[in-house]
C-alpha positions, 0 to 999 in steps of 0.5 A: 692148474695148481703148483706148490712150493715147499720149504724144509722143516725138521732136522736138516730141513729134510721134511717138506711143508707148504710155503706157497700155492698158486692156481692159474685158470685154463688160459694161464691167468693167476686165480690165486697166489698165496704164501703160507706161514709154516706152523713149524720152524723152517730149517731150510728155505730152499731158496735156490729152488723154491724161490721162497725167502723168510720175509715171504712167509710172515703172513698166510694162515695155513687153514685160511689158505687151505679153505680158499684152495678147497673152495676154488677146486670144488667141482673143478678139474684139477690140473697139475704135475706130480699132484700128490705132492701138492695135495699132500702138503695142503692136506686135501684130496681131490676125486681121481676122475677130476684130476689131470696129472701131467707126470702120469699121462702115458703119452707124455711119459712116452714122449719123455721116455720115462715113467716120471717125466719132470715138468722142466723136461715136458716144458722143453719137449712139448712147449719148447720153453725153458723153465726152472733154470734157477729159482722156481716159481709156482706161477710159472710152473702152473702156467707151464703145466696148464699149457702142456695140458691144453696141448694134450686135452683133445686126446686126454679127454 
């Protein structure tokens, strides 16, 4: 499963850009965890939610990280929550038949009684765990997403 954290750029930090990308395997073990130095000036680190601080972004070339992520995902099923947000900031695409987006899976939407269930909500309903109570961690979020997917895999596939 993959998850990204974003920081704000542009006027008032409204536009999002990639700051961190994390990928865990089927068992929740970290495969990749990289911070990315934005190409634009960061105007809002959004630390209260992103968990990202200025010192985290001193290294990490976008093109290198993008290439690394692309190589890891090639030919594999990509699990995530609201994946289009993550693939957009990475400037990557992935075949639809090879994606499993927990925010768009109808049985999970039904369980949460909404067309757009949040990861925090699904983690509580499906796993019985609380996440995202403070600063987010893309590792924690990716692990929760993968655990949710694992719980649904038999019916999903």
